[in-house]
C-alpha positions as CSV (number, residue, x, y, z in Angstrom):
1,X,30.9,-74.7,-40.6
2,X,32.5,-71.6,-39.2
3,X,32.4,-71.3,-35.5
4,X,30.7,-68.0,-34.2
5,X,33.3,-65.8,-32.8
6,X,32.7,-64.5,-29.3
7,X,31.8,-60.7,-28.9
8,X,34.8,-58.5,-28.8
9,X,35.4,-57.2,-25.3
10,X,34.5,-53.4,-25.1
11,X,32.5,-53.1,-28.3
12,X,29.3,-52.0,-26.5
13,X,31.4,-49.5,-24.6
14,X,32.7,-48.1,-27.9
15,X,29.1,-47.8,-29.3
16,X,28.1,-46.1,-26.2
17,X,31.0,-43.7,-26.7
18,X,30.1,-43.2,-30.4
19,X,26.5,-42.3,-29.4
20,X,27.5,-40.0,-26.5
21,X,30.3,-38.2,-28.5
22,X,28.0,-36.1,-30.8
23,X,25.8,-35.3,-27.9
24,X,28.7,-34.1,-25.9
25,X,30.0,-32.2,-28.9
26,X,26.7,-30.4,-29.4
27,X,26.5,-29.7,-25.7
28,X,30.0,-28.2,-25.8
29,X,29.1,-26.1,-28.8
30,X,25.9,-24.9,-27.1
31,X,27.8,-24.3,-23.9
32,X,30.5,-22.4,-25.7
33,X,27.8,-20.5,-27.7
34,X,25.8,-19.8,-24.5
35,X,29.0,-18.8,-22.7
36,X,29.9,-16.5,-25.6
37,X,26.4,-15.0,-25.5
38,X,26.6,-14.6,-21.7
39,X,30.0,-13.1,-22.1
40,X,28.6,-10.7,-24.7
41,X,25.7,-9.9,-22.4
42,X,28.2,-9.3,-19.6
43,X,30.3,-7.1,-21.8
44,X,27.2,-5.2,-22.9
45,X,26.2,-4.8,-19.2
46,X,29.6,-3.6,-18.3
47,X,29.5,-1.1,-21.2
48,X,26.1,0.1,-20.0
49,X,27.4,0.5,-16.5
50,X,30.4,2.5,-17.6
51,X,28.2,4.6,-19.9
52,X,25.8,5.3,-17.0
53,X,28.7,6.4,-14.9
54,X,30.0,8.8,-17.5
55,X,26.5,10.2,-18.0
56,X,26.2,10.9,-14.3
57,X,29.6,12.6,-14.4
58,X,28.6,14.6,-17.5
59,X,25.4,15.8,-15.8
60,X,27.5,16.9,-12.8
61,X,29.9,18.8,-15.2
62,X,27.0,20.5,-16.9
63,X,25.3,21.4,-13.6
64,X,28.6,22.8,-12.2
65,X,29.4,24.8,-15.4
66,X,25.8,26.2,-15.7
67,X,25.6,27.2,-12.0
68,X,29.1,28.9,-12.2
69,X,28.1,30.8,-15.3
70,X,24.8,32.0,-14.0
71,X,26.3,33.1,-10.6
72,X,29.2,34.9,-12.4
73,X,26.7,36.9,-14.5
74,X,24.7,37.8,-11.5
75,X,27.7,38.9,-9.4
76,X,29.1,40.9,-12.4
77,X,25.8,42.6,-12.7
78,X,25.7,43.5,-9.0
79,X,29.3,44.8,-9.0
80,X,28.7,46.7,-12.2
81,X,25.8,48.6,-10.5
82,X,28.0,49.3,-7.4
83,X,30.9,50.4,-9.6
84,X,28.6,52.9,-11.4
85,X,27.4,54.2,-8.0
86,X,31.0,54.9,-6.8
87,X,31.9,56.3,-10.2
88,X,29.1,58.8,-9.8
89,X,30.7,60.1,-6.6
90,X,34.1,60.2,-8.3
91,X,32.7,62.2,-11.2
92,X,31.1,64.8,-8.8
93,X,34.4,65.2,-6.9
94,X,36.3,65.5,-10.2
95,X,33.9,68.1,-11.5
96,X,34.4,70.2,-8.4
97,X,38.1,70.0,-8.9
98,X,38.7,70.3,-5.2
99,X,39.3,67.9,-2.3
100,X,36.1,67.0,-0.4
101,X,35.5,68.9,2.8
102,X,34.5,67.5,6.1
103,X,30.7,67.4,6.6
104,X,30.0,68.7,3.1
105,X,26.2,68.9,3.0
106,X,26.1,68.5,-0.8
107,X,28.3,65.4,-0.8
108,X,26.2,64.0,2.2
109,X,23.0,64.5,0.3
110,X,24.5,62.8,-2.8
111,X,25.5,59.8,-0.7
112,X,22.0,59.7,0.8
113,X,20.4,59.7,-2.6
114,X,22.7,57.0,-4.0
115,X,22.3,54.9,-0.9
116,X,18.5,55.2,-1.1
117,X,18.5,53.9,-4.7
118,X,20.9,51.0,-4.0
119,X,19.2,48.5,-1.6
120,X,22.2,46.2,-1.6
121,X,24.3,48.7,0.3
122,X,24.5,49.1,4.1
123,X,26.4,52.5,4.0
124,X,28.4,54.9,1.8
125,X,31.1,57.2,2.9
126,X,34.0,59.4,1.7
127,X,37.3,59.7,3.5
128,X,40.3,62.0,2.9
129,X,43.8,61.1,1.8
130,X,44.8,60.2,5.4
131,X,41.8,57.9,5.8
132,X,39.8,60.2,8.1
133,X,36.0,59.8,7.6
134,X,34.6,63.1,6.0
135,X,31.0,62.3,5.4
136,X,28.6,59.3,5.5
137,X,25.2,58.4,4.2
138,X,24.1,57.2,7.6
139,X,24.5,60.4,9.7
140,X,25.3,64.1,9.4
141,X,27.7,65.2,10.6
142,X,29.8,62.1,10.2
143,X,31.5,60.6,13.3
144,X,35.2,61.1,13.9
145,X,36.5,57.8,12.5
146,X,40.0,56.9,11.3
147,X,39.7,54.3,8.4
148,X,43.3,54.2,7.3
149,X,43.7,50.7,8.8
150,X,40.8,49.4,6.7
151,X,42.1,47.3,3.7
152,X,39.8,48.9,1.2
153,X,41.1,52.4,2.1
154,X,44.7,51.3,2.5
155,X,44.8,49.8,-1.0
156,X,43.4,52.9,-2.7
157,X,45.9,55.1,-0.9
158,X,48.8,52.9,-1.9
159,X,48.0,52.1,-5.5
160,X,47.1,54.9,-8.0
161,X,46.1,52.4,-10.7
162,X,43.3,50.8,-8.7
163,X,39.7,51.3,-9.9
164,X,36.9,49.6,-8.0
165,X,38.4,47.4,-5.3
166,X,36.5,44.6,-3.6
167,X,37.7,44.4,0.1
168,X,37.6,41.6,2.6
169,X,34.4,41.2,4.7
170,X,34.5,43.4,7.8
171,X,32.3,44.3,10.7
172,X,31.2,47.9,10.5
173,X,32.2,50.1,13.5
174,X,29.0,52.1,13.5
175,X,26.4,49.3,12.9
176,X,28.2,46.2,14.0
177,X,27.0,44.2,10.9
178,X,29.1,42.4,8.4
179,X,29.6,43.9,4.9
180,X,31.9,43.5,1.9
181,X,33.5,46.9,1.4
182,X,34.1,48.3,-2.1
183,X,36.1,51.4,-2.8
184,X,37.2,53.7,-5.5
185,X,40.0,56.3,-5.6
186,X,38.9,60.0,-5.8
187,X,41.0,62.3,-8.0
188,X,40.6,65.8,-9.4
189,X,40.6,66.5,-13.2
190,X,44.4,66.9,-12.9
191,X,44.8,63.5,-11.4
192,X,45.6,64.6,-7.8
193,X,44.5,62.1,-5.2
194,X,42.0,63.7,-2.8
195,X,40.3,60.8,-1.0
196,X,38.5,57.5,-1.2
197,X,34.8,56.7,-1.8
198,X,33.6,53.5,-0.3
199,X,30.4,51.5,0.2
200,X,29.5,48.5,2.3
201,X,27.8,45.7,0.3
202,X,25.5,43.7,2.6
203,X,26.9,40.2,3.0
204,X,23.5,38.6,2.9
205,X,22.8,40.3,-0.5
206,X,25.9,38.7,-2.1
207,X,25.1,35.4,-0.3
208,X,21.6,35.4,-2.0
209,X,23.3,35.1,-5.4
210,X,24.4,31.6,-4.5
211,X,21.3,30.7,-2.4
212,X,18.7,31.4,-5.1
213,X,17.8,29.3,-6.9
214,X,18.6,26.3,-4.6
215,X,21.3,24.3,-6.5
216,X,21.6,20.5,-6.7
217,X,22.1,18.6,-3.5
218,X,25.8,18.4,-2.6
219,X,26.9,21.2,-5.0
220,X,29.4,23.5,-3.3
221,X,29.5,27.1,-4.7
222,X,32.0,29.8,-3.8
223,X,32.6,33.4,-4.8
224,X,36.2,34.4,-4.2
225,X,38.4,37.4,-4.6
226,X,41.4,37.0,-7.0
227,X,43.6,36.4,-4.0
228,X,41.5,33.4,-3.0
229,X,39.6,35.0,0.0
230,X,36.0,33.8,0.2
231,X,33.2,36.4,-0.2
232,X,30.1,34.1,-0.3
233,X,29.7,30.3,-0.2
234,X,27.2,27.5,-0.2
235,X,26.2,25.6,1.8
236,X,28.1,27.8,4.3
237,X,31.3,29.6,4.8
238,X,32.7,26.8,6.9
239,X,32.0,24.3,4.0
240,X,33.8,26.6,1.6
241,X,37.0,28.0,3.0
242,X,39.4,30.2,1.1
243,X,40.4,28.9,-2.3
244,X,43.6,26.8,-2.5
245,X,46.7,28.3,-4.2
246,X,46.5,26.2,-7.3
247,X,42.9,27.4,-7.9
248,X,44.0,31.0,-7.4
249,X,46.8,30.5,-9.9
250,X,44.3,29.1,-12.5
251,X,41.9,32.0,-11.9
252,X,44.7,34.6,-12.4
253,X,46.4,32.9,-15.4
254,X,45.9,35.4,-18.2
255,X,46.7,32.8,-20.8
256,X,44.1,30.3,-19.6
257,X,40.4,30.2,-20.6
258,X,38.3,32.2,-18.1
259,X,35.8,29.3,-18.1
260,X,37.4,26.0,-16.9
261,X,35.6,22.7,-16.4
262,X,37.8,20.2,-14.4
263,X,37.4,16.4,-13.9
264,X,38.9,16.8,-10.5
265,X,37.6,18.7,-7.4
266,X,39.1,22.2,-7.0
267,X,37.8,22.7,-3.4
268,X,38.4,19.2,-2.0
269,X,40.7,16.2,-2.0
270,X,38.2,13.5,-3.0
271,X,37.1,12.6,-6.6
272,X,34.7,14.9,-8.3
273,X,34.1,17.6,-11.0
274,X,34.4,21.3,-10.8
275,X,33.9,24.5,-12.8
276,X,35.8,27.8,-12.5
277,X,34.7,31.0,-14.1
278,X,36.9,34.1,-13.7
279,X,35.4,37.6,-14.2
280,X,37.0,39.6,-17.0
281,X,35.7,42.9,-15.5
282,X,36.3,42.6,-11.8
283,X,38.8,40.9,-9.4
284,X,36.8,37.8,-8.4
285,X,36.0,34.3,-9.7
286,X,33.3,31.7,-9.1
287,X,34.0,28.0,-8.3
288,X,31.4,25.2,-8.3
289,X,32.4,21.8,-6.9
290,X,30.6,18.5,-7.1
291,X,31.9,15.3,-5.3
292,X,31.8,12.1,-7.3
293,X,30.3,10.2,-4.3
294,X,27.2,12.3,-4.6
295,X,27.1,12.2,-8.4
296,X,27.3,8.4,-8.5
297,X,25.2,7.6,-5.5
298,X,22.3,6.4,-7.7
299,X,24.8,4.5,-9.9
300,X,26.3,2.7,-6.9
301,X,22.8,2.0,-5.6
302,X,22.0,0.1,-8.8
303,X,25.2,-2.0,-9.0
304,X,23.6,-5.1,-7.2
305,X,20.8,-5.1,-9.7
306,X,23.2,-5.2,-12.6
307,X,25.1,-8.1,-10.9
308,X,21.9,-10.1,-10.6
309,X,21.1,-9.4,-14.3
310,X,24.6,-10.5,-15.3
311,X,24.2,-13.9,-13.7
312,X,20.7,-14.8,-15.0
313,X,21.6,-16.4,-18.4
314,X,18.8,-16.1,-20.9
315,X,16.5,-14.6,-18.3
316,X,19.2,-12.1,-17.7
317,X,19.1,-11.1,-21.4
318,X,15.4,-10.3,-21.0
319,X,16.1,-8.3,-17.9
320,X,18.9,-6.5,-19.6
321,X,16.6,-5.5,-22.5
322,X,13.9,-4.3,-20.1
323,X,16.5,-2.5,-17.9
324,X,18.0,-0.9,-21.0
325,X,14.6,0.4,-22.0
326,X,14.1,1.6,-18.5
327,X,17.5,3.3,-18.4
328,X,17.0,5.0,-21.8
329,X,13.6,6.2,-20.6
330,X,15.1,7.5,-17.3
331,X,18.0,9.1,-19.2
332,X,15.6,10.8,-21.6
333,X,13.4,11.9,-18.8
334,X,16.5,13.1,-16.8
335,X,17.8,15.0,-19.9
336,X,14.3,16.5,-20.5
337,X,14.1,17.5,-16.8
338,X,17.5,19.0,-17.0
339,X,16.7,20.9,-20.1
340,X,13.4,22.0,-18.5
341,X,15.3,23.0,-15.3
342,X,17.8,25.0,-17.4
343,X,14.9,26.8,-19.2
344,X,13.2,27.5,-15.9
345,X,16.5,28.7,-14.5
346,X,17.1,31.0,-17.4
347,X,13.6,32.3,-17.2
348,X,14.1,33.1,-13.5
349,X,17.3,34.8,-14.3
350,X,15.6,36.8,-17.0
351,X,12.7,37.7,-14.7
352,X,15.2,38.6,-11.9
353,X,17.2,40.8,-14.3
354,X,14.1,42.6,-15.5
355,X,12.8,43.0,-12.0
356,X,16.2,44.4,-10.9
357,X,16.1,46.8,-13.9
358,X,12.7,48.0,-12.9
359,X,13.7,48.3,-9.2
360,X,16.9,50.2,-10.3
361,X,14.8,52.8,-12.1
362,X,11.7,53.1,-9.8
363,X,11.4,54.5,-6.3
364,X,9.9,51.7,-4.1
365,X,7.8,54.0,-1.9
366,X,6.1,56.3,-4.4
367,X,6.3,54.3,-7.6
368,X,7.8,57.3,-9.4
369,X,11.1,57.3,-11.4
370,X,14.2,57.5,-9.2
371,X,17.3,59.5,-9.4
372,X,19.1,56.9,-11.6
373,X,16.4,57.1,-14.3
374,X,16.2,60.9,-14.0
375,X,20.0,61.3,-14.4
376,X,20.1,59.0,-17.4
377,X,17.1,60.6,-19.3
378,X,18.2,64.0,-18.1
379,X,21.7,63.6,-19.7
380,X,20.1,62.5,-22.9
381,X,17.6,65.4,-23.0
382,X,20.4,67.9,-22.1
383,X,22.5,66.6,-25.0
384,X,19.6,67.1,-27.4
385,X,18.8,70.5,-26.1
386,X,22.4,71.7,-26.5
387,X,22.7,70.1,-30.0
388,X,19.5,71.8,-31.3
389,X,19.7,74.9,-29.2
390,X,16.4,74.2,-27.5
391,X,15.4,75.5,-24.0
392,X,15.4,73.1,-21.0
393,X,14.5,73.9,-17.4
394,X,15.0,71.9,-14.2
395,X,13.3,72.2,-10.8
396,X,14.2,70.7,-7.4
397,X,11.3,70.4,-5.0
398,X,11.7,69.8,-1.2
399,X,8.9,69.3,1.3
400,X,8.7,72.0,3.9
401,X,9.0,71.0,7.6
402,X,8.8,67.3,6.7
403,X,10.7,66.2,9.8
404,X,7.9,67.7,11.8
405,X,5.4,65.3,10.2
406,X,7.6,62.3,11.1
407,X,8.2,63.6,14.6
408,X,4.5,64.3,15.3
409,X,2.7,61.6,13.4
410,X,5.3,58.9,12.8
411,X,7.1,57.6,9.8
412,X,4.0,55.9,8.4
413,X,2.4,59.3,8.1
414,X,5.5,60.6,6.5
415,X,5.4,57.9,3.9
416,X,1.8,58.6,3.2
417,X,2.6,62.3,2.7
418,X,5.4,61.4,0.3
419,X,3.1,59.3,-1.8
420,X,0.6,62.2,-1.9
421,X,3.3,64.6,-2.9
422,X,4.4,62.2,-5.6
423,X,0.9,62.1,-7.2
424,X,0.2,65.8,-7.0
425,X,2.1,67.0,-10.1
426,X,0.2,64.6,-12.4
427,X,-2.4,67.3,-13.2
428,X,0.2,69.9,-14.0
429,X,3.1,68.2,-15.9
430,X,3.1,67.0,-19.5
431,X,3.9,63.4,-20.5
432,X,7.2,64.6,-21.9
433,X,8.2,66.0,-18.5
434,X,10.3,63.9,-16.1
435,X,9.2,63.8,-12.5
436,X,11.4,61.7,-10.1
437,X,12.0,61.2,-6.4
438,X,15.6,62.0,-5.6
439,X,15.6,60.6,-2.1
440,X,14.1,61.5,1.3
441,X,11.5,64.3,0.8
442,X,13.2,65.7,-2.3
443,X,11.9,65.5,-5.9
444,X,13.0,66.8,-9.2
445,X,11.3,67.9,-12.5
446,X,12.9,68.2,-15.9
447,X,11.0,70.3,-18.4
448,X,12.1,69.8,-22.1
449,X,11.3,72.6,-24.6
450,X,10.5,74.9,-21.7
451,X,11.9,78.4,-21.3
452,X,12.6,80.2,-18.0
453,X,9.3,82.0,-18.2
454,X,7.4,78.9,-19.0
455,X,9.1,77.0,-16.1
456,X,8.1,79.8,-13.7
457,X,4.4,79.4,-14.7
458,X,4.7,75.6,-14.3
459,X,6.3,76.1,-10.9
460,X,3.5,78.3,-9.7
461,X,1.0,75.8,-10.8
462,X,2.9,73.1,-9.0
463,X,2.9,75.2,-5.8
464,X,-0.9,75.6,-6.0
465,X,-1.3,71.8,-6.6
466,X,0.7,71.0,-3.5
467,X,-1.1,73.6,-1.4
468,X,-4.4,72.2,-2.3
469,X,-3.3,68.6,-1.6
470,X,-4.1,66.9,1.7
471,X,-3.1,63.5,3.1
472,X,-5.7,61.6,5.1
473,X,-3.9,59.4,7.8
474,X,-5.4,58.0,11.0
475,X,-8.1,60.7,11.0
476,X,-5.6,63.5,10.5
477,X,-5.6,66.0,7.5
478,X,-2.0,66.7,6.8
479,X,-1.1,69.6,4.6
480,X,2.5,70.0,3.4
481,X,3.9,72.7,1.1
482,X,7.1,72.6,-0.9
483,X,9.9,74.9,-1.8
484,X,11.2,74.9,-5.4
485,X,14.5,75.8,-6.9
486,X,14.5,76.5,-10.7
487,X,17.4,76.7,-13.2
488,X,17.4,77.0,-17.0
489,X,20.0,75.5,-19.2
490,X,22.7,78.0,-19.9
491,X,25.4,77.9,-22.6
492,X,28.1,77.0,-20.0
493,X,26.2,74.0,-18.7
494,X,28.1,71.0,-20.0
495,X,26.4,68.4,-17.9
496,X,23.3,67.8,-15.8
497,X,25.2,68.2,-12.5
498,X,25.8,71.9,-13.3
499,X,22.1,72.4,-13.8
500,X,21.3,70.5,-10.6
501,X,23.8,72.5,-8.6
502,X,22.2,75.8,-9.7
503,X,18.7,74.5,-9.0
504,X,19.8,73.2,-5.6
505,X,21.3,76.6,-4.7
506,X,18.0,78.3,-5.7
507,X,16.2,75.7,-3.5
508,X,18.2,76.8,-0.5
509,X,17.3,80.4,-1.2
510,X,13.6,79.5,-1.3
511,X,14.0,77.8,2.1
512,X,15.8,80.8,3.6
513,X,13.1,83.1,2.2
514,X,10.3,81.5,4.1
515,X,9.5,78.3,2.2
516,X,6.3,77.5,0.1
517,X,7.7,79.5,-2.8
518,X,9.7,79.2,-6.0
519,X,13.1,80.8,-6.4
520,X,14.9,80.9,-9.7
521,X,18.7,80.9,-10.2
522,X,18.3,84.3,-12.0
523,X,16.3,87.3,-10.7
524,X,12.9,88.2,-12.2
525,X,10.5,91.1,-11.8
526,X,8.1,88.9,-9.7
527,X,10.9,88.1,-7.3
528,X,12.0,91.7,-6.9
């Protein structure tokens, strides 16, 4: 018989190891798989975080670029209106082919009319070649002021190639208010320098371009001259100083794109995004600046949440899915809100543009067309009349003793009288006739297809209409007559200013002859 061998030492331990080995191997594989899955989840989470950060930066870039573009268009529209206003003065001086004289009543009345139709201006004036003030829209006669030290005058005197110049903000010597002066050189037809026309843009009017609509929180906006000097800023001038030299160089680089979006701040030293839009028409540019700290405030606020999700294992995967859905929803909502905001912003810009166009062509007090519309339509009708050899007549009407109404009954009564006078011609004039308020108590009528004799008849009917019109104000019955100057288109009239000048001369004759009458620029039997 064979003796039973004793158990080998350590055999049970080996079986134990054989049993534990596959378990440990599976555990290791699951651990490695789980670790890989967690690593993938972490990588996905990091990718989401970086993507959210880039989206926030992109929204800041879009906001900065959109705001800069809109404000540039608004500012260009404003300066275009002011440029045309100064150009109108330059055209009158050029047509007269003579230097402007001190206290020229005609030039003063022209400044008053242009000032009345341009609400953004605080004043308008004309100075001679030595910088001495000749006439102003604020007073007649003009005060004795030497303006040669003012930058906007000095530049025009020194540089013959300047057109409209945007000056540095100044405090007016007559009103004590801050304005942004603009100026244009005055020359005769022969190119001889005879003076400077200037106007003071109200600082708050330019500031309103960056204040409305209210931009995103933290967005810094600045309107600068091409030399970097600040004209208007948001949130305040202190928060938006003059532009740094590198920004000025970019804005004036003729080889660079006029619209620049930068991934670095142009107006600060910290991280951020900026947009620069330089005007191709005038010497200014717009900068919008958005600090990264404000753009990524929400992103930084969410970082702890992402950290918790990254440490949660399988539960973290569920949270990541839910959070991804939430983030996608938020992103789509944010994009929809941004698109809606852009549409609303564009609609407001369109409404503001249309409102400004209506305001630019309508007299606020009377609701009648203003001088700007009258000059535009008048130039068109005059061209047609000359081309087809058709008659055209023009009348200028001025209320008699209107100052007496203001002095005795107050300016409210004067305004009521002007509204009454503006409505009186409606029963006399045709739809094709143009009736407009020129400014103050002066009105003008353009009569297409109307001869001198026909215009005389219309003028007499207008006189009767004004005589029979009364204004009821505070229990008072106010009667105001008008004086009328009439001129008919002549072969030598090349523009509307010539016709206006002759009608204006006839108006002065009507005033001197006793008022409440019509005087033509050529004698008639009735006048003799």
